[in-house]
N, C-alpha and C positions, 0 to 999 in steps of 0.2 A: 434513376434509381436510388431509394432513399435507406440511407447507413442507419441502425437501428443499435444505441447504446445504451445498455440497462445499469443503472446505480441499484447496488444489490442493498435491500432492506432488510437488516434482521434486528431492528427494532431497537439500534443503536448509532451513535453519529451523526456526522454535519450533514447528514441527506442531503438537506435544499441546500446547502452552502456549497455542498461541492457537483449537484445538480447543477445550480443558478453558474456556477465560476463554467463549466464544460459546456452549458449551454452558447455564456456569452462569447466563447472562442469554435464554438462549431459554426460550420458552415450552413447553406440553405439545404443541401442535403442531407443532414443529419439530425435523428432524432433522440432527445436525451430523455429517456422514463425511470422512473424511481419503480420498483418492483421486488417483492419478495415471494414469486410465484416461479417454479421449477420451469414452466414449460416458458416463460417468458426471457431466463436464460439460455435454453435452448437455441431459443429463434433468433437471438441477439447477434448480433453481428462483432458486438466489442464489450467486453465488462470491465467497469468498474466497482471495487469493492471497497469499499473504506471503511472507517470505524474507530471508536474509541471505546473505550471500558475495561472488561474481564474477559480472558480470552475461555472462561469457562461459559458465561453467559452465551458468549457467540458461537460456540460448539454447539449449545444446548439449541439456541435459535434455527440455527441450520438444519439439526438435526429434526427440529419440532414444524420445520417449514416442508422439508423434505430437501430445501435444496444443494443440499451437501453434495450429493451427485451431481448435481448440474453442473456446480463450482469444480467440482474435482475435472470435469471433463471437458469445462469452457475455459481451463488454465493452460490443457494439454492442446487445446486444437484454435484460438483464438484470441484476439489482441485483448490482454488482460492486464487493467492497472490496479494493483494492491497498496492500500493508504494508511500507513499507520497499524490500526491492528488486522487492517487487511493483507498486510505484510505479515503480519507475527503469526498469524493461523495458516500462513502458507504451509509453515515447518513439522517438523515429526510432532516436537514434545515444546510444551510449554512449564515452567518453573512454579508461574501462579498457584494459589491454592493447592499447594504441595503435588502437583503435576496433574498437567492436563494432556491429552493425546489432541495434538492437532487434526490440520488435512493431509501431513504427511506428501504433501506435494513438492515439497522441496526439502532434502535431508539435511537436519542440524533442531538446536533449540532454542528456544529462547529462554533468555536470562536475567537476574535484577541487577542492574547498578551496585557494585560494590564502593561507596565512598569512603570507607574507612580511612584511605589515606589522602582524602579531600577534604576536609572538615570545611572548608569555604562554600565548597558546592551543595546544591540543593538536589534534594527527591520530589518529585518526577524534574525530568530534566524539561522547564517548560521556558519556553521563549524563543529567542532567535539565534540559530547558529549558522556556520558554511558547512556546507556539505562540498568533499573533494571528490573531485569525477575520478574513478579510477579503473575507468575503460571510456573508449568513445561509443556513445550510441546513440540511436536516432532521438530518443527523447531525451538528450541533454542539449538538443541542437538550440542555436540561439542561445543558450544558459551559460553564461562565464565561468570557468573557473572557478570554486572559492564560495558559490552564489550563497546568500541567507536565506534560508527555510527557518518555517517557525515548527518546533517543536513542542508536545505535548506526551512524555511518557517515563516509567518508570523501570520496564522491561526494553532489551534489546535480542535480536537476532545474532546467530553464530551458525553460519552456513556451513555443513562439511567440505563445501567446494570452494576453495577459493578462487576459482576462475567465476562463477558469476557474480561476485562483490562489483556492484559499480559505483558505490559512493560509500565517502567515510567521514565520522564525522567525531570530534574530541569532546567529552564532556567527563572528563579525570581522566578516564582511558578510553580509546580508539574503540569505534564500534560502527558496525556495519550502519548505514543508513540508508543503502540504494542495495539493490539486487536485479539481475537481468538473466534470463536464459528464456533463448526461443523467441516465443511469442508473449512472454510475461515477462513486467517489469513492478517494482514495489517499492514504495520509500516509506521510510519511518516519520516523514515529518507531513504536515498535513500543505497541498499547496495549493487549496481553497483559501489557505489563509497566509499566503507566503507573497502575496503583493505579484508584481510583474514576472517573477522569475517562475513562481507558480500556475499563473494563466497560462505563459511560456510551454510549459508541463503539459497541461493539457490540452493545449494545441496541438503538441508535437506526438501526442497518445492516438487524440482522433485523426489527425494524417497517416498514421503508421501503419505501414503494411505490411509488419512481418514474413 
């Protein structure tokens, strides 16, 4: 039986790179599809929600395409992988553009780096950095502790519930770089740009049965 995995298309992000990386790690019974249609999300077996850009534009696109309700439902029911913006919009609220309401799937805020005390550091946080795994999880399988992933972001998430934090990274301040709750896993870094560790994470997700 074919497993259908939908990569969510809301007009931003490395959709092709994400889809190609997932396809590279998929078995013959897994089909990767890029879609912006709510009905495809509803019928999918698993969801990958990638992204770059701004929270305001992301939320606007999700509302305009009608995907918002399908995504909220999927995030509570299906294997769900959020990447970069796909992590941030899961939260309640973002500081971007003087404040944006997000999907409110996970309670918490999205805040901007304050690097005042770290003049040697730049924003956005861009390039390779380590993720320290703070809990065991199937998506960390065969990914060594403190592996390096590729980041591009100026904001990070602050979840209310510390128990959902699955990874932390330091850029001046220590911040949450991965979260896990039930059927949902999301990461601030870009696994599609993160060499072997990133590909392993895609493989783990495609094999995951939460």
